C-alpha positions as semicolon CSV with decimal commas, in nm:
position;residue;x (nm);y (nm);z (nm)
1;X;-16,959;-11,937;-1,427
2;X;-16,760;-11,961;-1,017
3;X;-16,805;-11,813;-0,715
4;X;-16,450;-11,860;-0,476
5;X;-16,699;-11,902;-0,128
6;X;-16,731;-12,221;-0,276
7;X;-16,401;-12,472;-0,230
8;X;-16,421;-12,816;-0,378
9;X;-16,281;-13,033;-0,198
10;X;-16,002;-13,220;-0,381
11;X;-15,991;-13,529;-0,271
12;X;-15,950;-13,813;-0,439
13;X;-15,610;-14,070;-0,528
14;X;-15,346;-13,891;-0,697
15;X;-15,296;-13,638;-0,948
16;X;-15,404;-13,801;-1,242
17;X;-15,828;-13,760;-1,032
18;X;-15,742;-13,450;-0,943
19;X;-15,701;-13,384;-1,277
20;X;-15,950;-13,484;-1,453
21;X;-16,236;-13,327;-1,172
22;X;-16,043;-12,998;-1,223
23;X;-16,150;-12,982;-1,622
24;X;-16,500;-13,162;-1,528
25;X;-16,535;-12,837;-1,351
26;X;-16,459;-12,637;-1,580
27;X;-16,504;-12,257;-1,499
28;X;-16,740;-12,324;-1,265
29;X;-16,518;-12,377;-0,957
30;X;-16,179;-12,151;-0,884
31;X;-16,087;-12,226;-0,564
32;X;-15,928;-12,596;-0,456
33;X;-15,856;-12,764;-0,114
34;X;-15,596;-13,032;-0,149
35;X;-15,530;-13,267;0,157
36;X;-15,348;-13,521;0,352
37;X;-15,511;-13,779;0,166
38;X;-15,359;-13,621;-0,191
39;X;-15,001;-13,520;-0,046
40;X;-14,833;-13,889;-0,179
41;X;-14,981;-13,921;-0,439
42;X;-14,854;-13,525;-0,658
43;X;-15,087;-13,271;-0,387
44;X;-14,818;-13,054;-0,392
45;X;-14,707;-13,102;-0,709
46;X;-15,058;-13,006;-0,825
47;X;-15,123;-12,668;-0,627
48;X;-14,883;-12,570;-0,785
49;X;-15,002;-12,703;-1,135
50;X;-15,326;-12,546;-1,055
51;X;-15,200;-12,242;-0,914
52;X;-14,892;-12,140;-1,192
53;X;-15,084;-12,266;-1,519
54;X;-15,433;-12,272;-1,447
55;X;-15,485;-12,003;-1,236
56;X;-15,655;-12,152;-0,962
57;X;-15,692;-12,041;-0,589
58;X;-15,461;-12,290;-0,306
59;X;-15,581;-12,378;0,027
60;X;-15,381;-12,646;0,119
61;X;-15,428;-12,820;0,458
62;X;-15,222;-12,956;0,591
63;X;-15,313;-12,855;0,983
64;X;-14,919;-12,828;1,106
65;X;-14,868;-12,925;1,496
66;X;-14,549;-13,011;1,613
67;X;-14,235;-12,785;1,799
68;X;-14,276;-12,472;1,696
69;X;-13,914;-12,423;1,516
70;X;-14,042;-12,739;1,297
71;X;-14,430;-12,588;1,178
72;X;-14,126;-12,261;1,114
73;X;-13,956;-12,411;0,924
74;X;-14,268;-12,632;0,758
75;X;-14,478;-12,328;0,597
76;X;-14,138;-12,156;0,550
77;X;-14,082;-12,425;0,216
78;X;-14,442;-12,419;0,166
79;X;-14,449;-12,029;0,177
80;X;-14,229;-12,033;-0,084
81;X;-14,515;-12,159;-0,347
82;X;-14,737;-11,838;-0,330
83;X;-15,041;-12,050;-0,204
84;X;-15,352;-11,911;-0,083
85;X;-15,443;-12,074;0,265
86;X;-15,228;-12,269;0,521
87;X;-15,464;-12,497;0,786
88;X;-15,225;-12,531;1,124
89;X;-15,343;-12,627;1,431
90;X;-15,496;-12,398;1,645
91;X;-15,295;-12,413;1,932
92;X;-15,124;-12,061;2,014
93;X;-14,787;-12,174;2,026
94;X;-14,783;-12,373;1,675
95;X;-14,984;-12,089;1,451
96;X;-14,691;-11,778;1,620
97;X;-14,429;-12,000;1,437
98;X;-14,666;-12,106;1,110
99;X;-14,719;-11,657;1,085
100;X;-14,331;-11,610;1,133
101;X;-14,273;-11,929;0,845
102;X;-14,543;-11,739;0,617
103;X;-14,344;-11,348;0,683
104;X;-14,325;-11,129;0,358
105;X;-14,552;-11,391;0,211
106;X;-14,912;-11,362;0,132
107;X;-15,039;-11,752;0,223
108;X;-15,277;-11,693;0,477
109;X;-15,268;-11,934;0,796
110;X;-15,606;-12,114;0,942
111;X;-15,635;-12,244;1,282
112;X;-15,842;-12,596;1,296
113;X;-16,046;-12,527;1,609
114;X;-16,211;-12,861;1,636
115;X;-16,258;-13,121;1,361
116;X;-16,575;-13,119;1,191
117;X;-16,599;-13,484;1,225
118;X;-16,582;-13,539;1,595
119;X;-16,873;-13,424;1,871
120;X;-16,857;-13,409;2,293
121;X;-16,837;-13,850;2,267
122;X;-16,464;-13,897;2,027
123;X;-16,305;-13,540;2,276
124;X;-16,399;-13,736;2,583
125;X;-16,205;-14,013;2,444
126;X;-15,964;-13,802;2,310
127;X;-15,919;-13,608;2,720
128;X;-16,002;-13,305;2,633
129;X;-16,149;-13,051;2,887
130;X;-16,523;-13,067;2,981
131;X;-16,767;-12,825;2,769
132;X;-17,043;-12,758;2,552
133;X;-16,797;-12,758;2,164
134;X;-16,932;-12,435;2,084
135;X;-16,748;-12,241;2,379
136;X;-16,480;-12,462;2,357
137;X;-16,445;-12,383;1,924
138;X;-16,547;-12,029;2,029
139;X;-16,230;-11,999;2,277
140;X;-16,008;-12,229;2,016
141;X;-16,124;-11,869;1,776
142;X;-15,964;-11,649;1,988
143;X;-15,658;-11,760;2,101
144;X;-15,577;-11,830;1,714
145;X;-15,630;-11,517;1,671
146;X;-15,504;-11,327;1,920
147;X;-15,193;-11,568;1,860
148;X;-15,229;-11,420;1,488
149;X;-15,421;-11,648;1,283
150;X;-15,568;-11,503;1,011
151;X;-15,853;-11,694;1,019
152;X;-16,033;-11,977;1,108
153;X;-16,165;-12,368;1,040
154;X;-16,491;-12,495;1,232
155;X;-16,793;-12,577;1,175
156;X;-17,101;-12,420;1,054
157;X;-17,255;-12,472;1,329
158;X;-16,993;-12,218;1,554
159;X;-16,999;-11,963;1,274
160;X;-17,208;-11,674;1,442
161;X;-17,044;-11,748;1,778
162;X;-16,678;-11,697;1,637
163;X;-16,862;-11,433;1,380
164;X;-16,933;-11,231;1,639
165;X;-16,656;-11,237;1,861
166;X;-16,451;-10,954;1,892
167;X;-16,120;-11,065;1,803
168;X;-16,247;-11,208;1,451
169;X;-16,319;-10,842;1,324
170;X;-16,175;-10,824;0,955
171;X;-16,007;-11,252;0,987
172;X;-16,179;-11,560;0,748
173;X;-16,358;-11,779;0,889
174;X;-16,382;-12,163;0,638
175;X;-16,636;-12,430;0,716
176;X;-16,630;-12,769;0,605
177;X;-16,878;-12,983;0,723
178;X;-17,076;-12,857;0,428
179;X;-17,374;-13,044;0,287
180;X;-17,657;-13,049;0,019
181;X;-17,991;-13,097;0,099
182;X;-18,025;-13,436;0,009
183;X;-17,620;-13,504;0,106
184;X;-17,494;-13,822;0,237
185;X;-17,275;-13,626;0,571
186;X;-17,055;-13,908;0,556
187;X;-16,850;-13,875;0,829
188;X;-16,946;-13,584;0,919
189;X;-17,132;-13,463;1,254
190;X;-17,150;-13,085;1,277
191;X;-17,264;-12,980;0,953
192;X;-17,537;-12,755;0,760
193;X;-17,606;-12,672;0,381
194;X;-17,412;-12,412;0,150
195;X;-17,637;-12,117;0,235
196;X;-17,673;-12,144;0,606
197;X;-17,315;-12,131;0,677
198;X;-17,264;-11,841;0,502
199;X;-17,580;-11,680;0,660
200;X;-17,429;-11,742;0,970
201;X;-17,083;-11,584;0,913
202;X;-16,808;-11,864;0,699
203;X;-16,646;-11,684;0,427
204;X;-16,540;-11,945;0,230
205;X;-16,721;-12,342;0,266
206;X;-16,578;-12,648;0,153
207;X;-16,746;-12,912;0,015
208;X;-16,526;-13,276;-0,157
209;X;-16,758;-13,557;-0,166
210;X;-17,101;-13,383;-0,309
211;X;-16,930;-13,270;-0,552
212;X;-16,639;-13,523;-0,685
213;X;-16,949;-13,817;-0,638
214;X;-17,219;-13,658;-0,808
215;X;-17,243;-13,839;-1,107
216;X;-17,234;-13,453;-1,323
217;X;-16,990;-13,211;-1,071
218;X;-17,029;-12,989;-1,254
219;X;-17,385;-12,965;-1,288
220;X;-17,310;-12,975;-0,796
221;X;-17,114;-12,756;-0,802
222;X;-17,328;-12,480;-1,018
223;X;-17,621;-12,633;-0,807
224;X;-17,407;-12,448;-0,434
225;X;-17,331;-12,163;-0,613
226;X;-17,694;-12,097;-0,709
227;X;-17,753;-12,130;-0,366
228;X;-17,498;-11,919;-0,231
229;X;-17,702;-11,612;-0,456
230;X;-17,932;-11,632;-0,224
231;X;-17,803;-11,578;0,109
């Protein structure tokens, strides 16, 4: 059976591949993430189909960033589909605009802190202010919460630090960068196992390649669910 703490990332090329994976997983997965990589392959249509026809929970990972009016309009358009989570960048003006766009709907606005594929060298190259990544993530999370975010996206390594923030009370923490023991790290640089991520304070973990690239995706998902039971 499924555990909605596990969000399966549908990081596949198109709707056909997405439906194929969902069918392989069956009742072992109840929550799916659809991101930018799937958008041009029919990702929004798939999100609606999985929500309306299959009863799945949906996390639309768009990481929106623009001027406030544009973000508000985009979120208002997305909110009509009654999806569960939507990501925006964690800048306060973006979060405030997204919350305006989602007003009256149950869709949760999750703020991206610092991408889990980035390390300090990457931040330096992007002219991001000096400081340790955990401290920067915690600061961005606190500011996003103050701006109204329902939760944040952060690596498992920072989940405990965020959970300890006074501003984090009642908020969601969703962690990508989760890899079962022995799995290829891919392009992720700040990672942890599923159990460690939950133990650190995450409400949900996002897992993609270790499931969809497995010889038996259903067995891979079930193994993660069994690991989560140990927390």
